A tleap script that builds the chain and sets N, CA, C and O, in Angstrom:
source leaprc.protein.ff14SB
mol = sequence {
  NMET SER GLU ALA ALA GLU THR ILE LYS SER
  ASN PHE ASP LYS TYR THR THR ALA GLY ASN
  GLN ALA PHE LYS GLU SER VAL GLU LYS SER
  LEU GLY ALA LEU ASN GLU VAL ASN GLY LEU
  ALA LYS GLY ASN VAL GLU ALA VAL VAL GLU
  SER LEU THR ALA ALA THR LYS GLY ALA GLU
  THR VAL GLY ALA GLN ALA ILE ALA PHE SER
  LYS LYS ASN TRP GLU GLU ALA VAL ALA ALA
  ALA LYS THR LEU SER GLY ALA LYS SER VAL
  GLN GLU VAL ILE GLU LEU GLN SER LYS TYR
  ALA LYS SER SER MET GLU ALA TYR VAL SER
  GLU MET ASN LEU LEU THR GLU THR LEU SER
  ALA SER PHE LYS ASP THR PHE LYS PRO ILE
  ASN ALA ARG MET THR ALA ALA VAL GLU LYS
  PHE GLN SER TYR CARG
}
set mol.1.N position { 0.847 -1.167 0.000 }
set mol.1.CA position { 0.000 0.000 0.000 }
set mol.1.C position { 0.895 1.233 0.000 }
set mol.1.O position { 1.919 1.271 0.682 }
set mol.2.N position { 0.511 2.204 -0.745 }
set mol.2.CA position { 1.320 3.392 -0.841 }
set mol.2.C position { 1.175 4.228 0.425 }
set mol.2.O position { 0.248 4.049 1.215 }
set mol.3.N position { 2.084 5.106 0.581 }
set mol.3.CA position { 2.086 5.977 1.783 }
set mol.3.C position { 0.849 6.854 1.822 }
set mol.3.O position { 0.286 7.064 2.896 }
set mol.4.N position { 0.418 7.363 0.705 }
set mol.4.CA position { -0.791 8.206 0.640 }
set mol.4.C position { -2.015 7.386 1.011 }
set mol.4.O position { -2.903 7.867 1.715 }
set mol.5.N position { -2.062 6.133 0.533 }
set mol.5.CA position { -3.211 5.270 0.848 }
set mol.5.C position { -3.221 4.946 2.331 }
set mol.5.O position { -4.288 4.912 2.945 }
set mol.6.N position { -2.074 4.711 2.909 }
set mol.6.CA position { -2.005 4.425 4.346 }
set mol.6.C position { -2.401 5.641 5.167 }
set mol.6.O position { -3.068 5.509 6.194 }
set mol.7.N position { -1.995 6.826 4.721 }
set mol.7.CA position { -2.376 8.059 5.418 }
set mol.7.C position { -3.892 8.243 5.356 }
set mol.7.O position { -4.531 8.596 6.348 }
set mol.8.N position { -4.450 7.999 4.175 }
set mol.8.CA position { -5.907 8.123 4.015 }
set mol.8.C position { -6.609 7.105 4.903 }
set mol.8.O position { -7.570 7.443 5.594 }
set mol.9.N position { -6.130 5.845 4.888 }
set mol.9.CA position { -6.736 4.800 5.708 }
set mol.9.C position { -6.599 5.150 7.190 }
set mol.9.O position { -7.546 4.976 7.957 }
set mol.10.N position { -5.448 5.632 7.590 }
set mol.10.CA position { -5.211 6.004 8.993 }
set mol.10.C position { -6.142 7.137 9.410 }
set mol.10.O position { -6.754 7.098 10.478 }
set mol.11.N position { -6.237 8.148 8.545 }
set mol.11.CA position { -7.146 9.266 8.835 }
set mol.11.C position { -8.594 8.795 8.889 }
set mol.11.O position { -9.362 9.208 9.759 }
set mol.12.N position { -8.962 7.913 7.934 }
set mol.12.CA position { -10.322 7.381 7.920 }
set mol.12.C position { -10.608 6.621 9.209 }
set mol.12.O position { -11.683 6.769 9.791 }
set mol.13.N position { -9.648 5.803 9.659 }
set mol.13.CA position { -9.815 5.038 10.898 }
set mol.13.C position { -9.952 5.978 12.105 }
set mol.13.O position { -10.764 5.737 12.998 }
set mol.14.N position { -9.157 7.040 12.122 }
set mol.14.CA position { -9.222 8.018 13.224 }
set mol.14.C position { -10.590 8.680 13.256 }
set mol.14.O position { -11.215 8.790 14.310 }
set mol.15.N position { -11.050 9.123 12.082 }
set mol.15.CA position { -12.347 9.801 12.014 }
set mol.15.C position { -13.490 8.846 12.360 }
set mol.15.O position { -14.447 9.223 13.036 }
set mol.16.N position { -13.376 7.618 11.890 }
set mol.16.CA position { -14.394 6.615 12.192 }
set mol.16.C position { -14.424 6.344 13.698 }
set mol.16.O position { -15.499 6.292 14.297 }
set mol.17.N position { -13.263 6.173 14.306 }
set mol.17.CA position { -13.184 5.920 15.744 }
set mol.17.C position { -13.715 7.122 16.517 }
set mol.17.O position { -14.472 6.968 17.476 }
set mol.18.N position { -13.316 8.316 16.096 }
set mol.18.CA position { -13.792 9.536 16.770 }
set mol.18.C position { -15.300 9.682 16.600 }
set mol.18.O position { -15.994 10.064 17.542 }
set mol.19.N position { -15.809 9.384 15.414 }
set mol.19.CA position { -17.256 9.471 15.162 }
set mol.19.C position { -18.022 8.463 15.995 }
set mol.19.O position { -19.064 8.771 16.574 }
set mol.20.N position { -17.481 7.242 16.045 }
set mol.20.CA position { -18.128 6.210 16.859 }
set mol.20.C position { -18.122 6.590 18.343 }
set mol.20.O position { -19.107 6.391 19.053 }
set mol.21.N position { -17.015 7.129 18.785 }
set mol.21.CA position { -16.909 7.549 20.190 }
set mol.21.C position { -17.878 8.693 20.489 }
set mol.21.O position { -18.539 8.691 21.527 }
set mol.22.N position { -17.963 9.654 19.598 }
set mol.22.CA position { -18.888 10.781 19.780 }
set mol.22.C position { -20.334 10.287 19.785 }
set mol.22.O position { -21.146 10.750 20.587 }
set mol.23.N position { -20.659 9.344 18.888 }
set mol.23.CA position { -22.012 8.782 18.850 }
set mol.23.C position { -22.315 8.042 20.153 }
set mol.23.O position { -23.394 8.189 20.727 }
set mol.24.N position { -21.361 7.257 20.603 }
set mol.24.CA position { -21.531 6.491 21.849 }
set mol.24.C position { -21.749 7.445 23.030 }
set mol.24.O position { -22.635 7.224 23.856 }
set mol.25.N position { -20.945 8.495 23.103 }
set mol.25.CA position { -21.100 9.477 24.181 }
set mol.25.C position { -22.444 10.185 24.093 }
set mol.25.O position { -23.082 10.434 25.116 }
set mol.26.N position { -22.874 10.508 22.895 }
set mol.26.CA position { -24.166 11.172 22.699 }
set mol.26.C position { -25.313 10.262 23.152 }
set mol.26.O position { -26.243 10.716 23.819 }
set mol.27.N position { -25.244 8.990 22.791 }
set mol.27.CA position { -26.276 8.033 23.208 }
set mol.27.C position { -26.272 7.895 24.723 }
set mol.27.O position { -27.335 7.881 25.344 }
set mol.28.N position { -25.094 7.794 25.325 }
set mol.28.CA position { -25.003 7.659 26.783 }
set mol.28.C position { -25.567 8.892 27.486 }
set mol.28.O position { -26.262 8.772 28.495 }
set mol.29.N position { -25.265 10.076 26.950 }
set mol.29.CA position { -25.817 11.310 27.530 }
set mol.29.C position { -27.337 11.324 27.402 }
set mol.29.O position { -28.043 11.691 28.341 }
set mol.30.N position { -27.828 10.927 26.246 }
set mol.30.CA position { -29.284 10.905 26.018 }
set mol.30.C position { -29.964 9.925 26.967 }
set mol.30.O position { -31.007 10.232 27.544 }
set mol.31.N position { -29.372 8.749 27.125 }
set mol.31.CA position { -29.939 7.764 28.043 }
set mol.31.C position { -29.892 8.267 29.485 }
set mol.31.O position { -30.829 8.059 30.256 }
set mol.32.N position { -28.793 8.932 29.837 }
set mol.32.CA position { -28.684 9.512 31.183 }
set mol.32.C position { -29.751 10.567 31.416 }
set mol.32.O position { -30.380 10.606 32.474 }
set mol.33.N position { -29.952 11.423 30.418 }
set mol.33.CA position { -30.983 12.466 30.538 }
set mol.33.C position { -32.370 11.836 30.614 }
set mol.33.O position { -33.216 12.288 31.385 }
set mol.34.N position { -32.605 10.798 29.820 }
set mol.34.CA position { -33.895 10.108 29.850 }
set mol.34.C position { -34.139 9.463 31.213 }
set mol.34.O position { -35.244 9.536 31.750 }
set mol.35.N position { -33.116 8.837 31.764 }
set mol.35.CA position { -33.239 8.254 33.105 }
set mol.35.C position { -33.517 9.329 34.153 }
set mol.35.O position { -34.292 9.119 35.086 }
set mol.36.N position { -32.882 10.464 33.986 }
set mol.36.CA position { -33.103 11.571 34.925 }
set mol.36.C position { -34.532 12.096 34.820 }
set mol.36.O position { -35.177 12.362 35.834 }
set mol.37.N position { -35.024 12.242 33.591 }
set mol.37.CA position { -36.405 12.695 33.384 }
set mol.37.C position { -37.382 11.685 33.969 }
set mol.37.O position { -38.366 12.067 34.604 }
set mol.38.N position { -37.118 10.398 33.760 }
set mol.38.CA position { -37.978 9.360 34.336 }
set mol.38.C position { -37.968 9.421 35.856 }
set mol.38.O position { -39.004 9.240 36.496 }
set mol.39.N position { -36.802 9.674 36.433 }
set mol.39.CA position { -36.707 9.814 37.891 }
set mol.39.C position { -37.502 11.008 38.388 }
set mol.39.O position { -38.180 10.928 39.412 }
set mol.40.N position { -37.417 12.116 37.662 }
set mol.40.CA position { -38.191 13.302 38.031 }
set mol.40.C position { -39.689 13.026 37.918 }
set mol.40.O position { -40.463 13.423 38.789 }
set mol.41.N position { -40.097 12.352 36.855 }
set mol.41.CA position { -41.516 12.041 36.665 }
set mol.41.C position { -42.017 11.131 37.780 }
set mol.41.O position { -43.116 11.329 38.300 }
set mol.42.N position { -41.226 10.146 38.143 }
set mol.42.CA position { -41.604 9.238 39.236 }
set mol.42.C position { -41.751 10.019 40.534 }
set mol.42.O position { -42.706 9.809 41.281 }
set mol.43.N position { -40.819 10.911 40.802 }
set mol.43.CA position { -40.894 11.746 41.995 }
set mol.43.C position { -42.124 12.642 41.981 }
set mol.43.O position { -42.740 12.881 43.020 }
set mol.44.N position { -42.480 13.140 40.791 }
set mol.44.CA position { -43.675 13.989 40.671 }
set mol.44.C position { -44.939 13.198 40.966 }
set mol.44.O position { -45.837 13.688 41.651 }
set mol.45.N position { -45.010 11.979 40.453 }
set mol.45.CA position { -46.190 11.140 40.722 }
set mol.45.C position { -46.281 10.843 42.219 }
set mol.45.O position { -47.360 10.907 42.808 }
set mol.46.N position { -45.158 10.524 42.816 }
set mol.46.CA position { -45.147 10.248 44.261 }
set mol.46.C position { -45.592 11.483 45.046 }
set mol.46.O position { -46.312 11.360 46.037 }
set mol.47.N position { -45.169 12.662 44.612 }
set mol.47.CA position { -45.565 13.895 45.294 }
set mol.47.C position { -47.062 14.139 45.159 }
set mol.47.O position { -47.707 14.579 46.111 }
set mol.48.N position { -47.618 13.857 43.988 }
set mol.48.CA position { -49.063 14.033 43.780 }
set mol.48.C position { -49.841 13.057 44.664 }
set mol.48.O position { -50.847 13.432 45.267 }
set mol.49.N position { -49.381 11.818 44.741 }
set mol.49.CA position { -50.047 10.827 45.597 }
set mol.49.C position { -49.993 11.263 47.055 }
set mol.49.O position { -50.986 11.178 47.777 }
set mol.50.N position { -48.824 11.729 47.478 }
set mol.50.CA position { -48.674 12.204 48.861 }
set mol.50.C position { -49.571 13.413 49.116 }
set mol.50.O position { -50.170 13.540 50.183 }
set mol.51.N position { -49.654 14.290 48.134 }
set mol.51.CA position { -50.503 15.474 48.247 }
set mol.51.C position { -51.973 15.087 48.355 }
set mol.51.O position { -52.697 15.627 49.191 }
set mol.52.N position { -52.413 14.162 47.520 }
set mol.52.CA position { -53.805 13.712 47.567 }
set mol.52.C position { -54.120 13.000 48.879 }
set mol.52.O position { -55.225 13.127 49.406 }
set mol.53.N position { -53.165 12.261 49.398 }
set mol.53.CA position { -53.348 11.592 50.691 }
set mol.53.C position { -53.534 12.631 51.793 }
set mol.53.O position { -54.409 12.488 52.646 }
set mol.54.N position { -52.715 13.668 51.771 }
set mol.54.CA position { -52.840 14.733 52.770 }
set mol.54.C position { -54.170 15.471 52.613 }
set mol.54.O position { -54.802 15.828 53.608 }
set mol.55.N position { -54.595 15.700 51.378 }
set mol.55.CA position { -55.872 16.386 51.142 }
set mol.55.C position { -57.036 15.540 51.650 }
set mol.55.O position { -57.976 16.063 52.249 }
set mol.56.N position { -56.970 14.251 51.412 }
set mol.56.CA position { -58.021 13.344 51.883 }
set mol.56.C position { -58.078 13.344 53.405 }
set mol.56.O position { -59.156 13.398 53.997 }
set mol.57.N position { -56.918 13.282 54.024 }
set mol.57.CA position { -56.863 13.298 55.493 }
set mol.57.C position { -57.436 14.617 56.024 }
set mol.57.O position { -58.176 14.623 57.007 }
set mol.58.N position { -57.094 15.716 55.379 }
set mol.58.CA position { -57.626 17.020 55.785 }
set mol.58.C position { -59.129 17.089 55.643 }
set mol.58.O position { -59.822 17.611 56.516 }
set mol.59.N position { -59.638 16.555 54.531 }
set mol.59.CA position { -61.089 16.557 54.315 }
set mol.59.C position { -61.790 15.700 55.368 }
set mol.59.O position { -62.861 16.064 55.854 }
set mol.60.N position { -61.195 14.576 55.716 }
set mol.60.CA position { -61.775 13.718 56.759 }
set mol.60.C position { -61.799 14.446 58.108 }
set mol.60.O position { -62.777 14.366 58.850 }
set mol.61.N position { -60.721 15.146 58.408 }
set mol.61.CA position { -60.642 15.887 59.668 }
set mol.61.C position { -61.699 16.980 59.710 }
set mol.61.O position { -62.396 17.135 60.713 }
set mol.62.N position { -61.821 17.734 58.629 }
set mol.62.CA position { -62.820 18.808 58.561 }
set mol.62.C position { -64.229 18.224 58.677 }
set mol.62.O position { -65.074 18.773 59.382 }
set mol.63.N position { -64.476 17.125 57.992 }
set mol.63.CA position { -65.784 16.478 58.060 }
set mol.63.C position { -66.112 16.009 59.469 }
set mol.63.O position { -67.231 16.196 59.946 }
set mol.64.N position { -65.146 15.404 60.129 }
set mol.64.CA position { -65.353 14.930 61.501 }
set mol.64.C position { -65.623 16.103 62.438 }
set mol.64.O position { -66.483 16.024 63.315 }
set mol.65.N position { -64.877 17.196 62.241 }
set mol.65.CA position { -65.096 18.393 63.066 }
set mol.65.C position { -66.504 18.939 62.852 }
set mol.65.O position { -67.195 19.283 63.811 }
set mol.66.N position { -66.919 19.017 61.608 }
set mol.66.CA position { -68.244 19.566 61.293 }
set mol.66.C position { -69.350 18.693 61.892 }
set mol.66.O position { -70.326 19.210 62.436 }
set mol.67.N position { -69.198 17.390 61.791 }
set mol.67.CA position { -70.198 16.487 62.367 }
set mol.67.C position { -70.243 16.622 63.882 }
set mol.67.O position { -71.321 16.687 64.473 }
set mol.68.N position { -69.077 16.663 64.506 }
set mol.68.CA position { -69.028 16.799 65.968 }
set mol.68.C position { -69.660 18.119 66.408 }
set mol.68.O position { -70.401 18.156 67.390 }
set mol.69.N position { -69.367 19.203 65.683 }
set mol.69.CA position { -69.942 20.499 66.041 }
set mol.69.C position { -71.454 20.492 65.850 }
set mol.69.O position { -72.195 20.995 66.695 }
set mol.70.N position { -71.906 19.925 64.744 }
set mol.70.CA position { -73.355 19.867 64.492 }
set mol.70.C position { -74.072 19.072 65.576 }
set mol.70.O position { -75.136 19.472 66.049 }
set mol.71.N position { -73.490 17.963 65.960 }
set mol.71.CA position { -74.094 17.132 67.012 }
set mol.71.C position { -74.158 17.897 68.331 }
set mol.71.O position { -75.189 17.933 69.003 }
set mol.72.N position { -73.027 18.506 68.680 }
set mol.72.CA position { -72.974 19.274 69.933 }
set mol.72.C position { -73.967 20.440 69.884 }
set mol.72.O position { -74.668 20.701 70.861 }
set mol.73.N position { -74.023 21.128 68.766 }
set mol.73.CA position { -74.925 22.271 68.605 }
set mol.73.C position { -76.383 21.828 68.730 }
set mol.73.O position { -77.191 22.502 69.370 }
set mol.74.N position { -76.710 20.695 68.116 }
set mol.74.CA position { -78.070 20.166 68.194 }
set mol.74.C position { -78.427 19.814 69.638 }
set mol.74.O position { -79.514 20.142 70.113 }
set mol.75.N position { -77.516 19.151 70.322 }
set mol.75.CA position { -77.766 18.769 71.720 }
set mol.75.C position { -77.975 20.001 72.598 }
set mol.75.O position { -78.845 20.012 73.469 }
set mol.76.N position { -77.177 21.029 72.365 }
set mol.76.CA position { -77.325 22.267 73.134 }
set mol.76.C position { -78.645 22.970 72.800 }
set mol.76.O position { -79.270 23.556 73.684 }
set mol.77.N position { -79.065 22.919 71.558 }
set mol.77.CA position { -80.343 23.531 71.159 }
set mol.77.C position { -81.512 22.801 71.818 }
set mol.77.O position { -82.459 23.436 72.281 }
set mol.78.N position { -81.448 21.473 71.862 }
set mol.78.CA position { -82.503 20.687 72.512 }
set mol.78.C position { -82.538 20.987 74.010 }
set mol.78.O position { -83.612 21.165 74.584 }
set mol.79.N position { -81.375 21.043 74.634 }
set mol.79.CA position { -81.305 21.351 76.064 }
set mol.79.C position { -81.846 22.756 76.333 }
set mol.79.O position { -82.557 22.974 77.314 }
set mol.80.N position { -81.507 23.713 75.454 }
set mol.80.CA position { -81.997 25.083 75.627 }
set mol.80.C position { -83.512 25.134 75.478 }
set mol.80.O position { -84.182 25.860 76.212 }
set mol.81.N position { -84.055 24.370 74.537 }
set mol.81.CA position { -85.513 24.339 74.347 }
set mol.81.C position { -86.203 23.759 75.585 }
set mol.81.O position { -87.248 24.253 76.007 }
set mol.82.N position { -85.621 22.726 76.154 }
set mol.82.CA position { -86.189 22.140 77.375 }
set mol.82.C position { -86.147 23.158 78.511 }
set mol.82.O position { -87.112 23.304 79.260 }
set mol.83.N position { -85.037 23.851 78.629 }
set mol.83.CA position { -84.907 24.857 79.686 }
set mol.83.C position { -85.925 25.972 79.478 }
set mol.83.O position { -86.563 26.421 80.430 }
set mol.84.N position { -86.076 26.417 78.237 }
set mol.84.CA position { -87.048 27.474 77.937 }
set mol.84.C position { -88.478 27.036 78.252 }
set mol.84.O position { -89.294 27.835 78.714 }
set mol.85.N position { -88.768 25.781 78.000 }
set mol.85.CA position { -90.144 25.310 78.262 }
set mol.85.C position { -90.460 25.283 79.751 }
set mol.85.O position { -91.628 25.274 80.139 }
set mol.86.N position { -89.432 25.270 80.578 }
set mol.86.CA position { -89.654 25.270 82.024 }
set mol.86.C position { -89.605 26.658 82.649 }
set mol.86.O position { -89.691 26.790 83.870 }
set mol.87.N position { -89.469 27.688 81.826 }
set mol.87.CA position { -89.380 29.059 82.351 }
set mol.87.C position { -90.704 29.465 82.985 }
set mol.87.O position { -91.777 29.086 82.516 }
set mol.88.N position { -90.605 30.239 84.054 }
set mol.88.CA position { -91.783 30.656 84.818 }
set mol.88.C position { -92.329 32.006 84.384 }
set mol.88.O position { -93.472 32.351 84.685 }
set mol.89.N position { -91.496 32.776 83.667 }
set mol.89.CA position { -91.953 34.117 83.288 }
set mol.89.C position { -91.352 34.506 81.939 }
set mol.89.O position { -90.419 33.874 81.443 }
set mol.90.N position { -91.912 35.559 81.368 }
set mol.90.CA position { -91.396 36.083 80.108 }
set mol.90.C position { -89.972 36.597 80.304 }
set mol.90.O position { -89.116 36.426 79.436 }
set mol.91.N position { -89.733 37.216 81.429 }
set mol.91.CA position { -88.391 37.733 81.741 }
set mol.91.C position { -87.380 36.585 81.768 }
set mol.91.O position { -86.279 36.725 81.236 }
set mol.92.N position { -87.734 35.465 82.373 }
set mol.92.CA position { -86.832 34.312 82.440 }
set mol.92.C position { -86.598 33.743 81.031 }
set mol.92.O position { -85.480 33.340 80.710 }
set mol.93.N position { -87.642 33.707 80.189 }
set mol.93.CA position { -87.503 33.242 78.810 }
set mol.93.C position { -86.506 34.128 78.060 }
set mol.93.O position { -85.636 33.626 77.348 }
set mol.94.N position { -86.636 35.429 78.222 }
set mol.94.CA position { -85.734 36.371 77.545 }
set mol.94.C position { -84.299 36.167 78.018 }
set mol.94.O position { -83.370 36.150 77.211 }
set mol.95.N position { -84.120 36.012 79.330 }
set mol.95.CA position { -82.774 35.806 79.873 }
set mol.95.C position { -82.172 34.490 79.380 }
set mol.95.O position { -81.007 34.448 78.985 }
set mol.96.N position { -82.969 33.416 79.402 }
set mol.96.CA position { -82.482 32.116 78.946 }
set mol.96.C position { -82.154 32.151 77.449 }
set mol.96.O position { -81.138 31.614 77.009 }
set mol.97.N position { -83.026 32.788 76.688 }
set mol.97.CA position { -82.808 32.884 75.242 }
set mol.97.C position { -81.556 33.708 74.938 }
set mol.97.O position { -80.776 33.353 74.054 }
set mol.98.N position { -81.368 34.791 75.661 }
set mol.98.CA position { -80.186 35.630 75.463 }
set mol.98.C position { -78.913 34.860 75.820 }
set mol.98.O position { -77.908 34.942 75.115 }
set mol.99.N position { -78.970 34.119 76.915 }
set mol.99.CA position { -77.816 33.324 77.345 }
set mol.99.C position { -77.486 32.258 76.298 }
set mol.99.O position { -76.320 32.057 75.960 }
set mol.100.N position { -78.515 31.576 75.786 }
set mol.100.CA position { -78.301 30.546 74.762 }
set mol.100.C position { -77.745 31.172 73.475 }
set mol.100.O position { -76.811 30.639 72.875 }
set mol.101.N position { -78.317 32.290 73.061 }
set mol.101.CA position { -77.859 32.945 71.826 }
set mol.101.C position { -76.389 33.360 71.945 }
set mol.101.O position { -75.609 33.200 71.006 }
set mol.102.N position { -76.028 33.891 73.105 }
set mol.102.CA position { -74.637 34.321 73.320 }
set mol.102.C position { -73.691 33.118 73.283 }
set mol.102.O position { -72.669 33.152 72.599 }
set mol.103.N position { -74.031 32.060 74.017 }
set mol.103.CA position { -73.151 30.887 74.046 }
set mol.103.C position { -73.101 30.207 72.672 }
set mol.103.O position { -72.063 29.688 72.263 }
set mol.104.N position { -74.230 30.218 71.971 }
set mol.104.CA position { -74.267 29.625 70.638 }
set mol.104.C position { -73.374 30.404 69.664 }
set mol.104.O position { -72.655 29.807 68.863 }
set mol.105.N position { -73.423 31.715 69.737 }
set mol.105.CA position { -72.586 32.549 68.863 }
set mol.105.C position { -71.106 32.368 69.207 }
set mol.105.O position { -70.270 32.271 68.309 }
set mol.106.N position { -70.781 32.323 70.493 }
set mol.106.CA position { -69.388 32.116 70.896 }
set mol.106.C position { -68.874 30.760 70.413 }
set mol.106.O position { -67.741 30.650 69.945 }
set mol.107.N position { -69.720 29.723 70.531 }
set mol.107.CA position { -69.339 28.389 70.065 }
set mol.107.C position { -69.125 28.392 68.556 }
set mol.107.O position { -68.191 27.765 68.055 }
set mol.108.N position { -69.993 29.099 67.834 }
set mol.108.CA position { -69.881 29.181 66.380 }
set mol.108.C position { -68.571 29.864 65.980 }
set mol.108.O position { -67.852 29.374 65.109 }
set mol.109.N position { -68.268 30.990 66.613 }
set mol.109.CA position { -67.033 31.719 66.293 }
set mol.109.C position { -65.812 30.854 66.607 }
set mol.109.O position { -64.859 30.792 65.830 }
set mol.110.N position { -65.862 30.192 67.755 }
set mol.110.CA position { -64.760 29.308 68.134 }
set mol.110.C position { -64.587 28.178 67.128 }
set mol.110.O position { -63.466 27.845 66.743 }
set mol.111.N position { -65.698 27.595 66.708 }
set mol.111.CA position { -65.642 26.504 65.734 }
set mol.111.C position { -65.111 26.997 64.390 }
set mol.111.O position { -64.337 26.290 63.745 }
set mol.112.N position { -65.501 28.170 63.962 }
set mol.112.CA position { -65.003 28.708 62.692 }
set mol.112.C position { -63.493 28.964 62.763 }
set mol.112.O position { -62.775 28.721 61.793 }
set mol.113.N position { -63.016 29.453 63.908 }
set mol.113.CA position { -61.575 29.651 64.077 }
set mol.113.C position { -60.830 28.318 64.008 }
set mol.113.O position { -59.788 28.204 63.362 }
set mol.114.N position { -61.387 27.311 64.688 }
set mol.114.CA position { -60.780 25.985 64.667 }
set mol.114.C position { -60.799 25.403 63.254 }
set mol.114.O position { -59.818 24.807 62.809 }
set mol.115.N position { -61.905 25.577 62.562 }
set mol.115.CA position { -62.022 25.091 61.192 }
set mol.115.C position { -61.021 25.792 60.274 }
set mol.115.O position { -60.413 25.156 59.413 }
set mol.116.N position { -60.855 27.088 60.457 }
set mol.116.CA position { -59.879 27.842 59.657 }
set mol.116.C position { -58.469 27.324 59.899 }
set mol.116.O position { -57.696 27.163 58.955 }
set mol.117.N position { -58.129 27.063 61.155 }
set mol.117.CA position { -56.806 26.524 61.482 }
set mol.117.C position { -56.612 25.143 60.851 }
set mol.117.O position { -55.550 24.844 60.304 }
set mol.118.N position { -57.650 24.309 60.935 }
set mol.118.CA position { -57.570 22.961 60.362 }
set mol.118.C position { -57.398 23.023 58.845 }
set mol.118.O position { -56.569 22.310 58.279 }
set mol.119.N position { -58.183 23.877 58.192 }
set mol.119.CA position { -58.067 24.021 56.738 }
set mol.119.C position { -56.702 24.564 56.335 }
set mol.119.O position { -56.112 24.112 55.354 }
set mol.120.N position { -56.212 25.520 57.083 }
set mol.120.CA position { -54.895 26.090 56.784 }
set mol.120.C position { -53.808 25.021 56.890 }
set mol.120.O position { -52.945 24.911 56.020 }
set mol.121.N position { -53.862 24.242 57.960 }
set mol.121.CA position { -52.884 23.161 58.135 }
set mol.121.C position { -53.029 22.118 57.027 }
set mol.121.O position { -52.036 21.595 56.522 }
set mol.122.N position { -54.272 21.823 56.656 }
set mol.122.CA position { -54.520 20.839 55.606 }
set mol.122.C position { -53.967 21.327 54.267 }
set mol.122.O position { -53.326 20.561 53.548 }
set mol.123.N position { -54.209 22.594 53.926 }
set mol.123.CA position { -53.677 23.136 52.670 }
set mol.123.C position { -52.150 23.107 52.679 }
set mol.123.O position { -51.522 22.776 51.673 }
set mol.124.N position { -51.566 23.450 53.808 }
set mol.124.CA position { -50.107 23.440 53.915 }
set mol.124.C position { -49.575 22.027 53.694 }
set mol.124.O position { -48.616 21.832 52.947 }
set mol.125.N position { -50.199 21.036 54.348 }
set mol.125.CA position { -49.771 19.648 54.191 }
set mol.125.C position { -50.018 19.138 52.775 }
set mol.125.O position { -49.236 18.349 52.246 }
set mol.126.N position { -51.111 19.594 52.167 }
set mol.126.CA position { -51.455 19.150 50.818 }
set mol.126.C position { -50.443 19.642 49.790 }
set mol.126.O position { -50.050 18.888 48.900 }
set mol.127.N position { -50.021 20.885 49.902 }
set mol.127.CA position { -49.133 21.453 48.892 }
set mol.127.C position { -47.651 21.296 49.213 }
set mol.127.O position { -46.805 21.615 48.378 }
set mol.128.N position { -47.325 20.815 50.398 }
set mol.128.CA position { -45.921 20.645 50.792 }
set mol.128.C position { -45.157 19.728 49.831 }
set mol.128.O position { -44.076 20.109 49.382 }
set mol.129.N position { -45.673 18.521 49.490 }
set mol.129.CA position { -44.906 17.670 48.573 }
set mol.129.C position { -44.748 18.276 47.180 }
set mol.129.O position { -43.698 18.135 46.552 }
set mol.130.N position { -45.783 18.945 46.703 }
set mol.130.CA position { -45.710 19.554 45.371 }
set mol.130.C position { -44.714 20.715 45.378 }
set mol.130.O position { -43.935 20.875 44.438 }
set mol.131.N position { -44.743 21.515 46.431 }
set mol.131.CA position { -43.771 22.610 46.543 }
set mol.131.C position { -42.346 22.071 46.589 }
set mol.131.O position { -41.438 22.656 45.998 }
set mol.132.N position { -42.151 20.956 47.289 }
set mol.132.CA position { -40.817 20.365 47.367 }
set mol.132.C position { -40.354 19.903 45.984 }
set mol.132.O position { -39.188 20.080 45.632 }
set mol.133.N position { -41.260 19.313 45.198 }
set mol.133.CA position { -40.907 18.876 43.849 }
set mol.133.C position { -40.585 20.070 42.955 }
set mol.133.O position { -39.643 20.024 42.163 }
set mol.134.N position { -41.368 21.132 43.083 }
set mol.134.CA position { -41.118 22.328 42.274 }
set mol.134.C position { -39.748 22.921 42.616 }
set mol.134.O position { -38.993 23.317 41.727 }
set mol.135.N position { -39.443 22.976 43.892 }
set mol.135.CA position { -38.147 23.496 44.326 }
set mol.135.C position { -37.020 22.640 43.759 }
set mol.135.O position { -36.021 23.166 43.268 }
set mol.136.N position { -37.183 21.315 43.827 }
set mol.136.CA position { -36.164 20.410 43.289 }
set mol.136.C position { -36.006 20.596 41.781 }
set mol.136.O position { -34.887 20.586 41.267 }
set mol.137.N position { -37.109 20.764 41.082 }
set mol.137.CA position { -37.046 20.950 39.629 }
set mol.137.C position { -36.341 22.256 39.272 }
set mol.137.O position { -35.513 22.296 38.362 }
set mol.138.N position { -36.674 23.321 39.995 }
set mol.138.CA position { -36.032 24.610 39.729 }
set mol.138.C position { -34.527 24.522 39.994 }
set mol.138.O position { -33.720 25.024 39.211 }
set mol.139.N position { -34.162 23.879 41.103 }
set mol.139.CA position { -32.740 23.730 41.416 }
set mol.139.C position { -32.027 22.897 40.345 }
set mol.139.O position { -30.893 23.195 39.971 }
set mol.140.N position { -32.698 21.859 39.860 }
set mol.140.CA position { -32.103 21.001 38.839 }
set mol.140.C position { -31.884 21.781 37.551 }
set mol.140.O position { -30.811 21.707 36.953 }
set mol.141.N position { -32.898 22.531 37.121 }
set mol.141.CA position { -32.760 23.315 35.905 }
set mol.141.C position { -31.705 24.403 36.049 }
set mol.141.O position { -30.998 24.715 35.091 }
set mol.142.N position { -31.595 24.982 37.239 }
set mol.142.CA position { -30.579 26.016 37.456 }
set mol.142.C position { -29.173 25.419 37.431 }
set mol.142.O position { -28.209 26.091 37.062 }
set mol.143.N position { -29.066 24.146 37.828 }
set mol.143.CA position { -27.740 23.514 37.819 }
set mol.143.C position { -27.223 23.296 36.407 }
set mol.143.O position { -26.020 23.124 36.209 }
set mol.144.N position { -28.116 23.299 35.422 }
set mol.144.CA position { -27.707 23.111 34.031 }
set mol.144.C position { -27.180 24.391 33.395 }
set mol.144.O position { -26.600 24.355 32.310 }
set mol.145.N position { -27.374 25.499 34.054 }
set mol.145.CA position { -26.963 26.792 33.496 }
set mol.145.C position { -25.489 26.974 33.502 }
set mol.145.O position { -24.993 28.012 33.064 }
savepdb mol mol.pdb
quit
């Protein structure tokens, strides 16, 4: 083989090897990125499941609170009606009714405050996993810069 042919063959082999190596590296990078995206997607699904679990728990808590308050309120209304039926005078009826109305309003305000606290905690717990995923995604994208 002539020297020119050997140089051409040598150069061809170098370029072929370099091309194959570049292709191999490109495929490996693509597979790595795909695995990373799959990992992020899996983490996102897990965060959504965790978020829905927290939302369900919050809804159950709110429902239980509402039922307990309704039951207690009903029992107090029945007791107040019994007390009113035993009143001896109009003045006593007015006093008993005023006392019941005041305690009923205070109980309502207290229950609404408790419900607000429960809902706030539930929303915080519900969005915590999603916020964590968003933070991780932002940090990941910033690391590529």
